[in-house]
N, C-alpha and C positions, 0 to 999 in steps of 0.2 A: 953784255947787259943785262938786267934782273927785270928793267923795264918795272920798276916799283922806285916812289920816291925817295930822295935823299934822305928824309927823316924819319920814313918808316922805318930803316937798317939803322940807323945812329940811335933811333930813343931805344930800343931793346938792349944793343950794347949797351949806353949811356945809362940804362936802370941796372944791369949786373955791377955796372963799375961806382955808381952808387952805394950799392947792397955792399960792395966790401968794403970801401972806405968809410962805411956811415958807421961803425963801430968807433972809430979814432977821430969821430968830430969831437967838438963841444956841443954841449945838450942845446943852444939857442939856433947855431947852425943845423943841426939834427933835425932841429921842428921843421926847418924851412926848407931842406932837400927833401925827406924823406917823402912828405904828402905830395910835392912835385912831382917827382919820380914816379910814385905808386899812383897818382892820378894819368902821368905821360904813357906810364904802361898799361894800364888798363886803357885808356882809347886806344892807344897804337896797337895791343891786342885785336879789338874789336874792329879795326881798320884790317888787320891781316885776315882776319876770320871773314870778312865780307870779300874782300878779294876769291878768298877759294871758295864762299859762297856763289860768288858770280861765277867762277871755270863749272862747277857743277851743276847747277842752275835750282830752279825752285821746286819740290819745298826743301830739299837739301840745305838750300842757303840758309833760308831762314833758321833749321836744325842745329846747323854749325854755330850760328851765333850765338844761339841759347845755349848750346852746350860749354863755348867760350866763355860767357859770362857766367854760367854757373860753376865752371870750375875756380875760377875768380872768387866767386862769394863762396865757396865751399872752403876755399885758400885762407880765406880773411876769419872764416867762421872757427878753424881748426885751430890757427894758430894762436886765435885770441880763448879758444879754451885752453889750449894747453899751455897757456901764461896765469892761468891759474886765478887771475881777478875775480873781483865783486860782480855776481850776477853772472858768471862764467854758466854756471849750472842750467841756466834759462835763456843762453846766449843764442843758441840753434834754435828756439820756439821764437822770440824776438826777433831775428833774422829773418825767419822763414815766411813767420805774420806780416811784417812789415813789407817784405816783398809781394807777397800775395795785395796787399792793400793798394801799394804803389802799382803794382800790373794792370790792376782791376780798374782804379781809382784816378791815379796821375795818367799810368800811360795812355790808357784807352781815353779817359775822360781830353788829354790834349789831341789826341791823332782826330776824335770824332770833333771837336769844337775848331780847330785849326782846318782840317779835313773838309768839315762842312761848312765853315766861313769861303772855303775857295770854290766849293763844287755841288754847294748847298745840300744835298740829299746822298749820302755815301753807301754804297750798295758792297754785298759781302755774302759768301755764300754760308747759307744755313749748314749745311750738310759738313762745311769747315767749322761750322764756328761752336756748333752743338757736342760735338765729340770733345774737341779741350775742354769745355766748358763741365760738362759730366765724369771728365775724369777729377779737373780740378776740384769740383766740389767734394766728390767721394774723398779725395785725396785729403782737402781742407779739414774735414770733418772727421777722419780717422785718424789724422795727426794731430791736429790742434782742438781739438772740441772732447773726443774721446777720452782723451787719457783724466781728465777731470774728473770724469764720473765710473770708472771701474775703481773695484776696491780689494784687489789684491795687494797694491801698496798704498798707503796713505799717501797724501799729497798729489799734486798735480803729473802725475807720472805712471810711465808702465813698466812693470814688472820685467825681469830680462827674459823671460819668453815671449811677453805681449810685446816686446821692444824690437826683437828678432824678428816678430810675426807681422808687425808693421812694415818695416823695414823692407820686407822681402816682398808683403803686396803690394809697398811703391813703386820697386821695381818693375814688378811686374806689372803692373800697371802703364808705368812709364815705356816699358818696352813693347807691350801690346799697343796704345796708343803711336809710337815712332812706324811700328811695321803698318799700320793702317794708314798713318802719311804719305809713309814712302814707299810703298808697296801697294799694296791693296785698295787703296782708295786715293790714290793720290792725286786725281783730278779735282778730289773735292775741296785742296788746298791750294788750288792757282787762284791767280788774282782775276776779280772780274773787270773786263773793261779797262783805263784806264792805259794812256801809252806815254812815255816818256825815252828821252835820248838811252838814259842808265840801260833800259829793256831792250837795245837794238846796237850795244856798245859791243863793238866784240870782245869775248870775253878773253883773260888772261894767259898768256903762253904757259907751257906747260914749267918751263923755266922759273916765271913768277909764280908759279903756282906751287913749287917746292919749296923755292923762297919763303914764298909768305908763310907755310906749312912751319918751315924750322924756325923761322920768325915770330910767329905767334906762339911755339914751343920756350924761345927761350924769355918772351914777353913774359909768359905765366910763371915763368923762373923766376923771372924778376919780380913778379907781383906776389905771389909766396913770401920771398923774404921778407923783401918791405914791409910787408903786413905785419909778419911776426917784429917787427922792430918796432913799428907805429902803434901797435896794440894797444901797449902800457899809455901811450900819449892820448888815445882816444877816450879810453876811461877815467884818465888824470883832470881830461876837459872836462868831459859831462859832470862828474864830483863837483868839478870848480865851481859851474854854474849852478848847482846844487838839483839838475834835472832827476829825472829817472833812471835807472841803469836803463830800462828797457831803451832807451833814447841811441844807446849804442849800437841797438839792432836795426834801427832806423838809419844812423848814419852810415852803417856799410852798407844794407839794402838800397842806400840814395847814390852812392858811390858808383857799386857797379852797373847799377842799372841804368846811369845817367846816357854811354856812349849809346846802349840800345834803343834810350828812349829817342834821341834825336834819329837814328834812324827807322825808328816806325812812323814818326810825326812827319819825317820827310817821305817815307813811301804814302801816307794818308794825303798830305797834299799835292800829291804827285796822282791821288784818285785810284792808288790802289792798296784800297783798306784792307783786303783778304790778306796782303802781305804784311800789313802792319799788326794786325789779330792777330797772325802767326807767329811771330816775334812776340809780343808783349807776352798772351797767353802762352803761348811757347817757353818764354823762359819762366814764366811762374810754375808751370809745370814742371820743368827739370830742377828746379830750385826743390819743391818739395820731393818729386820722384828720386833724386840724387841724391841733395844734402843730406837729407834724413837716413836714409843706408850707410852715407860716409859716417856722419856722427855716431850712429848708431856702434857701430864696429869699432871705432874710436872707445865711447863710452865702456862699453865690453870687456874691451882689450887693457883699459889701463885703470878699469873700476871708479872711472868718476862720472857724479850723479848728472842726471839730466832731465830736465822739466820742459813738458811740451804741453800739457793744459793749458789753455787759457784762461784768465778771469772774464768774470762776467760781463763788467764793462767791453772790455775786447771782442768777446764773443758776440755780444749783439752788435757792435761794427762789421763782424766778420759775416754775420747773418744777413744783416740788410745790406752789405756789400753785394754778395751773391744773389738776394732777390733782386738786386735791381739788375746786376747785369746780366741774369736770365732774363730780364723783360727786355734791356737794351739789345740783346744780340740774338731773340726771338723768331723778327721778322727778316733778316736781313736787308735792314734798309735805317736809317739814322742820318738826325739832324744834328745840329747843335746844342740843340735843347737835352738831350741826353748825353752829351760831353758836359756840358755844364753840373748835370746833376751829380755825374761821377766826380768833376771837380769839385763841386762843395765835400761832398763826401772825404774826398780825400783834404781837402782843408781841415776838415772835423779831425779825422784820425791827426794830422800835425800836431792840430791845438790840442788834442785830448793825450797825445804822447807826451807834451811837454810840460800842460796842466792839466793831469790827471783829477 
């Protein structure tokens, strides 16, 4: 036996089956089946990542979760870029920006509010949060702000040389962070206090871990294929309600970050705020550090346009978010007030995304 729930084995196979038969289905059935199969594949992919994470321990566990979610997000972005729909050139920017705002305000805000409601004051390691925050701020400005002000090319874009440089720097910073997190200063990213049954549960067997790895890969293949099928539907839905095309990026980011949000909130309610921050900020960092180099390669290889620089309104919200996050994470202690502030900023982001 694999020592895994039956549903965790059935869902990845069912997702692949749904992908195979999707092309033959009538449109009404397709619109029902594909989103359901995609969400199920995302959830089961993160479940199997959690199994692997429990087997390898912290902080490798949160790193694996972040990488799994980033692969899913990148697959969605690339699929929709290749579909060539309206706003495809700015899709990567909109999704990365949405992911940063969701992570900093939505995920961190929920973790702080719900965790503090149960434990009053939440503790985390400044030595662990500051490195993630510094890399995230640097990459956010480099990728989302600087292109608007460069002069080699018109508009909010980099020239090919600048794009390659930005992609390489993103990989370098992300690689250095992973080295610091997992090797050089691993102890900085371990939970502070907290105690729950999951921490002391027996790790999965080697067979279960290997099975989870295989099923994770199968789930990700299903996500990639189903995302390609769903891409035109998302764009058509956004256009039907006359929402800005940037809402497509918000939908993608919300979809792929939902399972990780649940995991981060669960850790916060168990008084393991450092694990929550590792999950939340780690996924945001992986989104920029890995997604941007990937779309850079695709853009240059296929000669497709790629817009990265944010408009003025989004720059202001990003700057405000980074400032508030710096203040929140500077002391190693937080209460429900900080969580409420982040959630208000998240509400502002969602409202202005739909009604700019």
